[in-house]
N, C-alpha and C positions, 0 to 999 in steps of 0.2 A: 503494500500499500504506500503511495507516494505521501510525502510530507506536505501538508498544507502550505500554500505559499503565504508570505507575510501579510499581503493585502486580503487573502482569504481568511487568515486568522483573525485579523483585525475586524473584518467584516462580521464573522461568527460572534466574536466579542461584543460588537456593536449591537447585534440583533438580540443577544442575551440580555444586555443592559436594558434594551428598549422593551423587551418583553416583561422584565422585571419591573420597570417603572409603571408599565401598563397595567400589570397585576395589582400592584399597590394602589395605584390612583383608582381603579374600578373598585377595590375593596372599600377605600375610604369613602368614594362617592356613594356607595351603595349603603354604607353604615351610617353617614353623616348628612348625606345630601350634597349634590354637585356644587351649589352655590355656597355651601359652608366649608369647603375644603379649598386651601391655597395651594398654588404651585410650592410655595416654601414647606407646607406640611408634608406633601408628597416626597419632596426632595429629602427633608429630614428623615422621613419614614425609610426611604431606600438607602439613605447614607451617602447622598451627593449633595452638591449645592444647587440652588435655583438656577444658576447660570448653566450648571451642566444639564439641568433638566431641559433646558431651552436648546442645548445641543442636540437633542433627541426629538423634541416635540416643540413647535412654535408656540402653540397655546395648549391649555389643559384638556379642551375637547379632543385634541388629536391623540391624546393619551387613551382615549376610549375607542375612537375611530380606528387608530393605527394607520396602516398603508391602505388609502382608499381604493387604488387600483388593483393591489395584489389578488385578492379573491374574485374582483370582477374579470381579470385575466383567465384566471381558472375557470370560472363559469363560461365564459367566451369559448374557451378551448375545449371544454366538454361538450358545449353545442356543436361547435365545428366538427367534432368526431362523430355526431349523430349521423344515421343513414340520411341521405339527401331527400328520399322519397318519404321520410316520416312527417307526420303532421307537426307543423312548427310548435303548436302548443304543447304537445307531448315531448318534443325535443327540449324545450325550455324547461319543462318540469324535470326531465332526467338530468339536465345540467345543474339544477339546483339540488336535486337528490344527492348528486355526486358530491357536491359541497359538504351537505349535511352528513355524508357518510365517511368523511375524513377520520382515519384511524386514530388520530392524536387528539380528537375533539374531546374537551372536557365540559360535559354538561353543566355542572355546577358553576363554573366560571362563565360559560356560555349564557346562562340564565342571568346571572348576575349584570353581566355586561349589556344584555338586552333591556333589563329593568332600568339601568342607568341611562341608556340610550333614549328611553322613552320618558325620562323623568324632567326634561328641561327644554324649553324652546331652542336653546343654542345648540344642543346636542341633535335635537330632531332635525334642525336645519342641516347641520354638518351630515348627518346620515342621508338626507334627501340629496345634498351635493354628491355624496359618494355614488348615490344610485343614479344619478345623472351621468356620472362618469361611466358606469357600468352600461348604462343604456347607448352611450355612445359606441361602446364596444360591440354590443349584441346587435343594435339596429341593422347595420349594413348586412350583417350575415343572415338575419332574418328576412330582409327585404329581397335577397338573392333567391331564396327559396319560394317566394311568393309569385303567383301568376296574376295577371290582370292589372287593371288600372290603379293608380295611387298607392303603389306598392310601399313607398317610403312612409306615407302616412299611416298605412295599415301596420306596417313593421313597428313602428313608434307606439301605436295604440296597443299592440300585443305584448311588446318588451315592457312598457309602463306597466300595464295590467299584471304581467307575471312579477314584477318588482314589487308591486302593491301586495299581491298574494304572498310573496315570500315575506315582507315585512309584518304582515297581518299574522301569518302562522307563527313566526317567531315570537311576536308580542304576545300572542295568546299562550304559547309555551313557556315564555318567561314568567307569566303571571299565574300559570296553573301550580297548584300545590302537588298535584298528582304526578307521577312519573310518566308523562304524556310523552309520545315520540312526535318530534317536530317534523319529520318527514311525512307521518301520517296527517298531521294538521296541514302541512303544505299540499298534499294530495287532495284533501278535502276542499280546501280554498280554490285550487285549480279546477276541480270538478264542478264547483258551483258556477264558475264562470263559464265553463265549457257547456253547462246544462242550459244557460240562457242565450248561448250564441247560435 
């Protein structure tokens, strides 16, 4: 096995610090409320300075959202791998299900992060910005698979509807006390839209 390059090791360390800051921030936000937690408190809890916090995240909202494009690229790539003749709505559902099936997913942390995301307008706005970026990735691929007039408009409607289903399913999952399956909630949301179309 080859030794990691210096820049590769540095990047791994940077990702680990970012993940730790994010974990601590979400825990504090969930416990005390987003507005009641300062960057200085997060930094102290992690054992870094506030200045160091800002090397990793521009604002405290970013500690919850993390890398906005990362999972969007994953979803886009999973959709691109779907059979070309598959109905678009089914392909979008499968792409989100692949995201939810990630083996290293931590449901406890995921629920906590979703609760925090829905807790304040600035985080909801940041989450919307993230999904607008995801939509920019997905819409061209969806438009390519559609036939007939106004393909771009129809693709945007499908993609944004799918993102709304994703958000609603995860929001319900985060608020549920029971051990609900987020993928099952996602399928229910997708099925409801499909039933009226």
